[in-house]
C-alpha positions as a printed Julia matrix, in Angstrom:
412×3 Matrix{Float64}:
 54.46  -25.34  -10.84
 56.36  -26.03   -7.62
 56.47  -23.48   -4.82
 60.24  -23.23   -5.25
 59.83  -22.41   -8.92
 57.17  -19.85   -8.13
 59.46  -18.2    -5.6
 62.26  -18.12   -8.15
 59.99  -16.43  -10.68
 58.85  -13.85   -8.14
 62.45  -13.02   -7.38
 63.56  -12.78  -10.99
 60.95  -10.45  -12.46
 62.11   -6.87  -12.91
 59.61   -4.08  -13.41
 60.41   -0.53  -14.41
 58.82    2.39  -16.18
 59.82    4.94  -18.8
 58.13    8.33  -19.14
 56.12    9.43  -22.17
 55.77   13.18  -22.75
 53.35   15.33  -24.71
 54.34   18.27  -26.9
 54.5    20.57  -23.86
 56.95   18.15  -22.17
 54.41   17.23  -19.54
 54.17   13.56  -18.59
 51.38   11.86  -20.53
 52.11    8.32  -19.4
 54.64    5.64  -18.5
 55.5     2.47  -20.34
 55.88   -0.39  -17.89
 59.0    -2.4   -18.63
 59.71   -5.94  -17.59
 62.15   -8.78  -18.04
 61.75  -12.32  -16.81
 65.13  -12.9   -15.2
 68.76  -11.89  -15.07
 70.99  -12.55  -18.05
 72.95  -15.32  -16.35
 69.87  -17.17  -15.06
 67.73  -19.8   -16.73
 64.67  -18.28  -18.35
 62.05  -19.99  -16.22
 58.99  -18.16  -17.59
 57.67  -17.33  -21.04
 56.38  -13.95  -22.19
 52.83  -14.63  -21.06
 53.83  -15.5   -17.52
 56.26  -12.59  -17.29
 53.47  -10.23  -18.35
 51.2   -11.78  -15.74
 53.85  -11.24  -13.07
 54.17   -7.6   -14.03
 50.41   -7.15  -13.85
 50.27   -8.76  -10.42
 53.29   -6.91   -9.03
 52.38   -3.5   -10.35
 48.63   -3.3   -10.72
 47.32   -5.57   -8.0
 49.97   -5.4    -5.27
 51.34   -1.86   -5.6
 48.34   -0.24   -7.27
 48.25    1.69  -10.52
 47.88    5.02   -8.7
 51.29    4.56   -7.11
 52.88    3.66  -10.42
 51.36    6.09  -12.89
 49.2     8.44  -10.84
 46.74   10.05  -13.25
 49.01    9.38  -16.25
 48.43    6.62  -18.79
 50.06    3.23  -18.13
 51.31    1.54  -21.3
 51.79   -2.21  -20.89
 53.05   -4.73  -23.45
 50.81   -7.73  -24.05
 51.42  -10.92  -25.95
 48.94  -12.24  -28.49
 47.72  -14.85  -26.01
 46.79  -12.13  -23.53
 44.54  -10.48  -26.08
 43.0   -13.78  -27.15
 42.39  -14.94  -23.56
 41.05  -11.55  -22.4
 43.25  -11.75  -19.29
 43.91   -8.03  -19.62
 40.36   -7.34  -18.43
 41.56   -7.35  -14.81
 43.15   -3.97  -15.6
 41.23   -0.7   -15.3
 40.24    0.98  -18.54
 40.5     4.63  -17.54
 44.27    5.0   -17.76
 45.63    1.82  -19.31
 46.94    1.54  -22.87
 47.43   -2.0   -24.18
 50.49   -2.34  -26.4
 50.47   -4.76  -29.33
 53.96   -6.17  -29.65
 55.58   -5.97  -33.07
 55.81   -9.77  -33.15
 52.01  -10.2   -33.12
 50.55  -11.15  -36.48
 47.16   -9.59  -37.36
 45.28  -12.87  -37.79
 41.45  -12.75  -37.9
 41.31  -13.93  -34.27
 43.79  -11.29  -33.14
 41.93   -8.55  -34.99
 38.66   -9.65  -33.42
 40.29   -9.6   -29.97
 41.62   -6.08  -30.52
 38.22   -4.82  -31.6
 36.71   -6.32  -28.46
 39.39   -4.68  -26.29
 38.46   -1.28  -27.71
 34.78   -2.02  -27.19
 35.58   -2.67  -23.52
 37.06    0.83  -23.33
 40.79    0.14  -23.63
 43.12    2.17  -25.81
 45.45    0.29  -28.16
 49.04    1.14  -29.08
 51.12   -0.53  -31.8
 54.66   -1.03  -30.53
 57.66   -0.51  -32.86
 55.27   -0.38  -35.78
 56.5    -0.32  -39.37
 53.95    0.14  -42.15
 53.54   -3.01  -44.22
 50.63   -4.09  -46.39
 50.18   -7.21  -44.27
 49.84   -5.17  -41.07
 47.8    -2.15  -42.2
 44.65   -3.64  -40.71
 46.12   -2.96  -37.25
 45.99    0.77  -37.96
 42.19    0.56  -38.11
 41.96   -0.49  -34.44
 44.85    1.52  -32.98
 44.81    4.72  -30.96
 48.59    5.18  -30.83
 51.44    4.16  -33.11
 54.9     3.97  -31.55
 57.77    4.53  -33.97
 61.32    3.5   -33.12
 63.24    6.55  -34.3
 66.63    4.82  -34.2
 65.46    1.97  -36.45
 64.74    4.21  -39.46
 66.71    6.5   -41.73
 65.47   10.07  -42.15
 63.9     9.22  -45.49
 62.25    6.07  -44.14
 60.89    8.04  -41.22
 59.3    10.62  -43.52
 57.75    7.9   -45.67
 56.31    6.15  -42.61
 54.82    9.38  -41.27
 53.16   10.2   -44.59
 51.32    6.88  -44.52
 50.5     6.93  -40.8
 48.92   10.38  -41.02
 46.25    8.9   -43.28
 44.87    7.05  -40.27
 43.21    8.44  -37.1
 46.14    7.5   -34.87
 48.38    9.53  -32.59
 52.09    9.23  -33.25
 54.55    8.45  -30.45
 58.31    8.68  -31.02
 60.32    6.07  -29.12
 63.99    6.23  -28.07
 64.18   10.02  -28.05
 67.46   10.36  -26.19
 68.54   13.94  -26.85
 67.08   17.38  -27.49
 67.94   17.43  -31.19
 65.91   14.28  -31.82
 63.06   15.63  -29.7
 62.94   18.85  -31.72
 63.05   16.93  -35.02
 60.18   14.66  -33.99
 58.26   17.69  -32.71
 58.57   19.34  -36.14
 57.53   16.13  -37.89
 54.22   16.16  -36.03
 54.68   13.52  -33.35
 52.31   14.13  -30.43
 54.16   12.07  -27.83
 57.79   11.34  -27.05
 59.36    8.5   -25.07
 62.92    8.53  -23.82
 65.34   10.28  -21.5
 66.09   13.37  -23.58
 64.95   15.52  -20.62
 67.71   14.05  -18.44
 70.52   15.26  -20.67
 71.96   18.77  -20.69
 71.9    21.1   -23.68
 75.52   22.17  -23.33
 76.62   25.2   -25.35
 80.38   25.53  -25.28
 81.64   28.76  -23.76
 78.32   29.76  -22.19
 78.44   30.46  -18.46
 75.62   30.04  -15.99
 73.31   33.03  -15.66
 73.57   35.04  -12.44
 70.24   33.58  -11.3
 71.34   30.0   -11.81
 74.74   30.69  -10.3
 72.95   31.99   -7.2
 71.09   28.67   -6.99
 74.35   26.72   -7.29
 75.94   28.84   -4.58
 72.96   28.25   -2.29
 73.32   24.51   -2.91
 77.02   24.86   -2.12
 76.27   26.45    1.23
 73.68   23.81    2.03
 76.18   21.05    1.25
 78.96   22.49    3.36
 79.83   19.54    5.7
 81.03   21.96    8.4
 77.89   24.09    8.5
 76.63   24.82   11.99
 72.97   24.4    12.91
 72.61   28.12   13.58
 74.21   28.92   10.19
 71.86   26.52    8.39
 68.9    28.09   10.16
 70.04   31.59    9.21
 70.7    30.57    5.61
 67.21   29.2     5.17
 65.53   32.06    7.04
 67.21   34.6     4.76
 65.35   33.08    1.78
 61.72   33.74    2.7
 60.27   31.62   -0.11
 62.56   28.7     0.75
 61.72   29.05    4.44
 57.97   28.91    3.84
 58.21   25.95    1.47
 60.49   24.09    3.85
 58.07   24.54    6.76
 55.17   23.4     4.59
 57.11   20.33    3.53
 58.36   19.5     7.03
 54.76   19.56    8.28
 53.49   17.32    5.46
 52.38   13.72    5.83
 55.29   12.51    3.68
 57.74   13.63    6.38
 55.66   12.29    9.26
 56.88   14.36   12.2
 55.02   13.62   15.46
 53.88   17.22   15.87
 53.66   20.39   13.82
 56.59   22.79   13.72
 56.32   26.53   13.12
 59.93   27.67   12.94
 63.09   26.7    11.09
 64.97   26.42   14.38
 62.38   23.98   15.7
 62.5    21.97   12.46
 66.3    21.71   12.55
 66.18   20.68   16.19
 63.64   17.92   15.53
 65.03   16.36   12.38
 68.72   17.27   12.47
 71.03   19.17   10.18
 71.5    16.38    7.65
 67.84   15.9     6.77
 67.23   19.65    6.69
 70.07   20.0     4.19
 68.53   17.29    2.03
 65.06   18.79    2.09
 66.31   22.32    1.5
 68.4    21.1    -1.46
 65.47   19.4    -3.14
 63.3    22.48   -2.6
 65.99   24.64   -4.21
 66.07   22.29   -7.2
 62.28   22.48   -7.45
 62.63   26.14   -8.43
 65.28   26.05  -11.13
 63.21   27.21  -14.07
 61.39   25.67  -17.0
 62.64   22.1   -16.85
 60.0    19.32  -17.03
 58.62   18.37  -13.62
 59.57   14.77  -14.41
 63.22   15.74  -14.0
 62.52   16.57  -10.38
 60.71   13.25   -9.97
 63.73   11.4   -11.39
 66.04   13.28   -9.01
 63.88   12.31   -6.03
 63.61    8.65   -7.07
 67.35    8.41   -7.62
 68.07   10.15   -4.33
 65.82    7.89   -2.28
 66.87    4.67   -4.04
 70.58    5.5    -3.8
 70.03    6.25   -0.12
 68.44    2.87    0.57
 70.91    0.85   -1.53
 73.79    2.67    0.18
 72.35    1.63    3.52
 72.27   -2.01    2.35
 75.86   -1.83    1.11
 77.22   -0.23    4.29
 77.88    3.09    2.54
 76.67    6.49    3.79
 72.88    6.81    3.18
 73.21   10.59    3.36
 75.9    10.66    0.7
 73.83    8.22   -1.36
 70.88   10.59   -1.29
 73.06   13.51   -2.36
 74.57   11.52   -5.23
 71.14   10.48   -6.53
 69.6    13.94   -6.12
 72.54   15.75   -7.72
 72.91   13.29  -10.61
 70.57   15.5   -12.67
 72.31   18.82  -11.93
 73.86   18.95  -15.4
 70.42   18.64  -17.0
 68.95   21.25  -14.65
 71.59   23.84  -15.45
 72.61   22.73  -18.97
 76.19   22.64  -17.82
 78.82   19.92  -17.58
 78.79   18.13  -14.25
 82.48   18.72  -13.66
 82.05   22.48  -14.05
 79.07   22.55  -11.68
 80.73   20.52   -8.97
 83.73   22.85   -8.99
 81.54   25.29   -7.05
 80.17   22.74   -4.59
 82.1    21.65   -1.45
 81.42   17.94   -1.93
 83.57   15.12   -0.62
 85.77   13.04   -2.92
 83.44   10.03   -2.79
 80.5    12.07   -4.07
 82.59   13.78   -6.76
 83.92   10.45   -8.05
 80.4     9.04   -8.14
 78.88   11.97  -10.03
 81.7    12.64  -12.49
 83.38    9.27  -13.03
 80.71    6.82  -11.71
 83.49    5.37   -9.56
 83.61    4.02   -6.03
 80.78    2.33   -4.1
 78.49    5.35   -4.54
 79.26    5.5    -8.26
 78.4     1.83   -8.65
 75.14    2.31   -6.78
 74.18    5.33   -8.91
 74.98    3.39  -12.09
 72.8     0.5   -10.86
 69.88    2.87  -10.17
 70.18    4.58  -13.56
 70.34    1.26  -15.4
 67.26    0.1   -13.54
 65.23    3.2   -14.39
 66.1     2.8   -18.09
 65.21   -0.88  -18.14
 68.79   -1.93  -19.0
 68.78   -4.66  -16.39
 71.15   -6.95  -18.26
 73.91   -4.4   -17.65
 73.5    -4.4   -13.87
 76.43   -6.13  -12.2
 75.38   -9.66  -11.34
 74.68  -10.39   -7.71
 75.1    -6.87   -6.29
 71.42   -6.65   -5.35
 68.65   -9.2    -5.5
 66.09   -8.47   -8.25
 63.21   -8.07   -5.79
 65.29   -5.59   -3.75
 65.78   -3.4    -6.81
 62.16   -3.72   -7.93
 60.71   -2.93   -4.51
 63.27   -0.22   -3.88
 62.42    1.49   -7.15
 58.68    1.54   -6.61
 58.96    2.53   -2.95
 61.19    5.39   -4.04
 58.69    6.34   -6.76
 55.87    6.32   -4.22
 57.87    8.57   -1.9
 58.72   10.88   -4.8
 55.03   11.15   -5.69
 54.23   12.17   -2.11
 56.94   14.82   -2.17
 55.81   16.12   -5.56
 52.23   16.35   -4.32
 53.39   18.23   -1.24
 55.46   20.64   -3.29
 52.56   21.11   -5.69
 53.04   23.76   -8.33
 56.56   24.5    -7.17
 57.92   21.54   -9.16
 56.5    22.64  -12.47
């Protein structure tokens, strides 16, 4: 392979991740997603090489701890990867090897899967449908992933009845709303993959509780573009819990101030009003109730990535951060975005981005959301180079992990 071709491959490989939850809605793992080029580009690598690129980019260069933390990392492998044992460069403690639905259970493949388990790896069957010709795979699997959208209700019940005869754990894929999550929960699935947690449970005619309205009003005050430094300081100081958390966060390694600060006034003076508003806003969101902690992580990743992409596009990085952070407000409060923003003094550009996905900020937010969901073919061609999106996403995820660790139990 020529160096030019290698460079082209490096630049065209996208990598993303999608959360997998347990029955308590805690993150159990992430599936690593990849695609070997943009839709309008020649496909210069096959599945094996694309998988290799993902392994190099995510496990060897970035490090699995930055990608999945202590959660399980699910990664798709081709049949050749199992047969060649190339997966053995991966750690065994928190890696789940996914058997693609296109892999036929030949004697060689079955032998390779048995050996993978003997090495200590867990095996998942991706998009599995029970067929006599593929039942042997159930004998070597730890997880079975079922595409909920690909089956009727009756077919789903029939599949579950058969699968429960084997010592496998069931994982529901493409769980995109709360109704589907609750159905799969009742059917006995142990794990759930999808973005159901990012969507609001809107009940028509129900208003925000007084507690949640107080949170929205605090966010409104924090976002007031005309707020004076002394007013911001007073606002934060009046909320003792917020004040303590903000000082703890400001003094953390993830912020990286040159010296410790012991007062809100000192913090505002050192970092400025804008950053204090951002940090205070994310700390307020970290205490909004019983939502999964992953929702906070998504808000942080979106905020940071929108901030950096806005900087590259010549838009306001500060407004980009606000758009990304606030893009999950509807899910936090189970309320329509338009209704929530009516109480927030946000500029027109931010409102258009959050409600209509319009304007430069709206386009950037759409790009970030498509990336996180692995829908890379829908990203507008040429807006950002693939490596910029890939690196931006994982740098944002790393930053979000640092913030979550600093906030500790407050994000749960």
